[in-house]
C-alpha positions in Angstrom: 110.9 110.5 79.9 114.2 112.3 79.3 117.3 111.7 81.4 117.0 115.2 82.7 113.6 114.4 84.2 115.1 111.5 86.1 118.0 113.5 87.6 118.3 112.6 91.3 119.7 114.8 94.1 122.9 113.7 95.8 121.4 113.2 99.3 120.4 109.6 100.1 121.3 108.8 96.6 121.2 105.0 96.6 117.8 104.9 98.3 116.4 107.3 95.7 117.9 105.3 92.9 116.3 102.2 94.4 113.0 104.0 94.5 113.2 105.0 90.8 114.3 101.5 89.8 111.6 99.9 91.8 109.0 102.0 89.9 110.6 101.1 86.6 110.4 97.4 87.4 106.8 97.5 88.8 105.4 99.5 85.9 107.1 97.3 83.3 109.5 99.8 82.0 112.1 97.2 82.7 110.6 93.9 81.4 110.4 90.8 83.7 113.5 88.6 83.0 115.5 91.5 81.4 119.1 91.9 82.5 119.8 95.2 84.2 122.3 97.1 82.1 124.3 99.2 84.5 125.8 101.5 81.9 122.4 102.3 80.4 120.7 102.7 83.7 123.4 104.9 85.1 123.1 107.1 82.0 119.3 107.3 82.2 119.3 108.0 86.0 122.3 110.3 85.7 124.2 108.6 88.5 127.5 106.8 88.9 127.8 103.0 89.0 128.4 103.0 92.8 125.0 104.2 94.0 123.3 102.2 91.2 124.9 99.0 92.4 123.9 99.7 96.0 120.3 100.3 94.7 120.3 97.0 92.8 121.5 95.2 96.0 118.5 96.7 97.9 116.1 95.5 95.2 117.8 92.1 95.3 117.2 91.8 99.0 113.5 92.8 98.4 113.2 90.1 95.7 112.4 92.4 92.8 115.7 91.4 91.0 117.7 88.3 91.0 121.4 88.7 91.6 123.7 86.1 90.0 127.4 86.1 90.9 129.6 87.3 87.9 126.4 87.6 85.7 124.8 90.8 87.1 121.1 91.3 87.9 117.9 90.4 86.1 114.4 91.6 86.8 112.3 89.0 88.6 110.4 86.7 86.3 107.7 84.5 87.8 106.2 81.5 86.0 102.6 80.6 86.2 103.0 78.0 88.9 105.1 80.5 91.0 102.4 83.1 90.6 99.7 80.7 91.7 101.6 79.5 94.8 102.7 83.0 95.8 99.2 84.5 95.6 97.8 81.6 97.6 100.2 82.4 100.5 99.7 86.2 100.1 95.9 85.8 100.3 96.4 84.1 103.6 98.7 86.7 104.9 96.5 89.6 103.8 93.4 87.9 105.2 95.1 87.5 108.6 96.3 91.1 108.5 92.8 92.3 107.8 91.2 90.3 110.6 93.8 91.3 113.2 93.7 94.9 112.0 89.9 95.0 112.6 90.6 94.0 116.2 93.6 96.2 116.9 93.4 99.3 114.8 93.5 102.6 116.6 91.2 105.6 115.7 94.2 107.5 114.3 95.3 104.5 112.1 91.7 104.2 110.8 91.5 107.9 110.0 94.8 107.7 108.1 93.6 104.7 106.0 90.3 106.5 105.3 92.3 109.5 104.1 94.4 107.3 101.8 91.3 105.7 100.5 89.8 109.0 99.6 93.0 109.9 97.6 92.9 106.5 95.9 89.3 106.9 94.9 90.2 110.2 93.3 93.1 108.6 91.4 90.8 105.8 90.2 88.2 108.3 89.0 90.9 110.2 87.0 92.4 106.8 85.8 95.8 107.7 87.2 97.2 104.2 87.5 100.6 105.1 88.9 99.1 107.2 91.7 96.3 104.6 92.3 98.9 101.8 92.6 101.1 103.8 95.0 98.1 104.7 97.3 96.8 101.2 97.1 100.1 99.8 98.3 100.1 102.4 101.2 96.6 101.2 102.3 97.5 97.5 102.2 100.7 98.2 104.2 98.8 100.3 106.7 96.3 97.5 107.2 99.2 95.1 107.7 100.8 97.5 110.2 97.6 97.9 112.1 97.6 94.1 112.7 100.6 94.8 115.0 102.3 91.5 114.4 105.9 91.9 113.3 106.2 88.3 112.0 103.2 88.9 109.8 104.7 92.2 108.7 108.0 90.5 107.6 106.1 87.9 105.6 104.0 90.5 104.0 107.0 92.6 102.9 108.8 89.6 101.3 105.7 88.3 99.5 104.5 91.7 98.3 107.9 92.5 96.7 107.6 89.3 94.6 104.1 90.3 93.5 104.5 94.0 93.1 104.7 94.2 89.3 102.0 91.6 88.9 99.6 93.5 91.2 100.3 96.6 89.1 99.5 94.8 85.8 96.3 93.3 87.3 94.8 96.9 87.1 95.3 97.1 83.3 92.0 95.3 82.9 89.4 98.1 83.3 86.5 95.9 84.6 88.7 94.1 87.1 90.3 97.4 88.2 86.8 98.8 88.8 85.8 95.8 90.9 89.1 96.0 92.9 88.4 99.6 93.7 84.9 98.7 94.8 86.3 96.0 97.0 88.5 98.6 98.7 85.5 100.6 99.6 84.0 97.5 101.3 87.2 96.9 103.2 87.2 100.3 104.7 83.6 99.9 105.8 84.4 96.5 107.4 87.5 97.9 109.1 85.6 100.9 110.5 82.9 98.4 111.8 85.7 96.3 113.4 84.3 93.3 111.5 87.3 90.9 111.4 85.5 88.0 109.7 84.3 90.3 106.8 87.8 91.7 106.4 89.2 88.2 106.1 86.7 87.3 103.5 87.1 90.5 101.5 90.9 90.4 101.4 90.9 86.7 100.4 88.5 87.4 97.5 90.5 90.6 96.6 93.8 88.7 96.3 92.2 85.8 94.4 90.8 88.3 91.9 94.3 89.7 91.4 95.6 86.1 91.0 93.0 85.2 88.4 93.6 88.4 86.4 97.4 87.8 86.4 97.1 84.1 85.5 94.8 85.0 82.6 97.7 87.1 81.2 99.8 84.0 80.9 97.4 82.5 78.5 97.0 83.5 74.8 93.7 85.0 73.6 91.2 82.4 72.5 91.5 83.4 68.9 95.3 83.0 68.9 95.1 79.7 70.7 92.6 78.3 68.2 94.6 79.4 65.2 97.8 77.9 66.7 95.9 74.6 67.2 
């Protein structure tokens, strides 16, 4: 992608820079653990250092980057244990969101989620991962919002930021991506049926599938492990 394609309008500049940086981090264009080079990023995004630094602060508050005084910012890098623990908590948060949403969702909210699901299904069929991931996130956030619990919403936002890049990477496995897409269809059915228990079970399984795919990426392929031994 050329610098010209990344040119950003002046209005709401730091929010738009944050959005572009967020996508770069989630999609792995900035590697986990990499230091954010302000000069290079300012050149690529065609902005000055001021809005770029404001954007980095936003991502620091979200947990996507780690800010170290006098040392700049680095992309979040989670170890295997951190991933396991975070997914365990996230599974509980998502399960509760689903259960409460099934009880409290309005017809308008359900219709909006069903519309997003239709768009996500189309993105999956066309194998447009970026679009699929964006719509997937909107669906999960909408389910969380339908639970109508502000404490749960805060917890969801904080945890989801930590896992954003890993959830994106979990769809790089074609078979697991297909299964996750199928699970989403089941979630919408359970939500429409106002079946809280099923929503809880489906979302728990959905998050543990993501966890297992991500954890597998920490381990070397069997052939390489055997040769190393």
